[in-house]
C-alpha positions in Angstrom: 65.8 122.7 106.8 66.5 119.1 107.6 69.8 117.8 108.6 71.0 114.3 106.4 71.2 111.8 108.8 73.9 109.2 107.8 75.3 105.7 108.7 78.3 102.9 107.9 78.0 99.9 109.3 81.0 98.6 108.3 84.7 100.0 107.0 84.3 98.6 103.2 80.2 100.7 103.2 82.6 103.9 104.5 84.8 103.6 101.0 81.8 102.7 98.8 80.4 106.1 100.7 83.6 107.6 99.7 84.4 106.5 95.8 80.8 107.3 95.1 81.6 111.2 96.5 84.6 110.8 94.7 83.8 109.6 91.3 80.6 112.1 91.6 82.3 115.2 92.1 85.5 116.3 93.2 85.4 119.9 92.5 82.1 119.7 95.6 84.9 118.5 98.0 85.6 121.5 100.6 89.5 122.7 101.5 90.0 121.1 105.0 90.9 124.4 106.9 91.2 123.7 111.1 88.9 127.0 111.3 86.3 126.1 109.5 83.1 124.4 111.0 82.0 120.7 109.5 79.0 118.3 109.7 78.4 114.8 109.1 79.0 113.4 106.1 80.8 116.7 104.2 83.1 115.5 101.6 86.4 117.3 101.8 90.2 118.1 100.2 93.7 118.3 102.2 96.5 118.6 100.8 98.2 115.5 102.3 95.5 113.2 102.5 93.6 113.3 100.1 89.7 113.3 99.7 87.4 112.2 102.4 84.5 112.6 104.3 83.8 113.4 107.9 83.5 110.7 110.0 81.7 111.6 113.1 81.4 115.0 114.8 83.1 114.6 118.4 82.5 118.1 119.1 82.9 121.2 118.8 86.7 121.3 118.0 87.3 118.1 116.5 85.9 116.0 113.9 86.6 112.5 112.8 87.8 112.4 108.9 87.5 109.1 107.1 90.2 109.3 104.0 90.9 106.4 101.8 94.4 104.7 103.5 93.3 106.2 107.3 91.0 107.5 110.0 92.5 111.0 111.3 91.0 113.3 114.4 91.2 117.3 112.6 90.6 120.1 114.5 86.9 123.0 113.3 86.6 125.7 114.3 90.7 126.1 115.8 91.5 130.1 116.0 95.1 131.0 116.3 93.9 134.2 118.0 
């Protein structure tokens, strides 16, 4: 299966994309957990920051997430072993 490609040229485009995701279905959001693996464009929910989406997969353990009020670098594939 081929992955979807996403491109956001501006903050307005990013905000519009997030608003469309929230409007269409908040139940489809993945609950954020640092042990999970995320893909570009995944729609997530974080307890503190709310709804957002994966803006950039930086490497195997970090993703950049776009939330309505802030962008954050978040962990992924993280284990407390």
